[in-house]
C-alpha angles and dihedrals in degrees: 000000000000091000090050090055096043093042093055099239093120090060087063099041125088138021119322091239095048135069118272113285131216115246107254095240132046091272096172095048095046094044091051091048091053093048089047090052091052090048093049092049091049090049092050091049091050092048090053090053102044108009091239125132124233135205117229112203117182125182117196092212092051091050091048091053091049090054096053087104109210100340094102093044091050090052091049094049102035100030092223127115110249113239140194115292101177109230095332121102114246095226108018126072135228092023111128146070121284127196112238126188094269106018146350121283121202120206119193 
């Protein structure tokens, strides 16, 4: 959870009128594991080609920042700090859940 806080993902997660929420899964751990897997596979491929070893260095916080989708790009382009939007997408519409008479419907 510390990586979620430090990496900024919790500032984007949850309802706009509620406190930041933790992502339901171990986002930082899983993201780092996926990046590590890609790094290991690239190192093995390189070793097969030139018989040289490689060092794979993965930082959970770096991986978390890389997975922030378009939040950093939106900040760079718009100059505004991205905020929590609940389950709606900040730049695509319709892309959220809607309450129907008998259930919720999600349009994406």
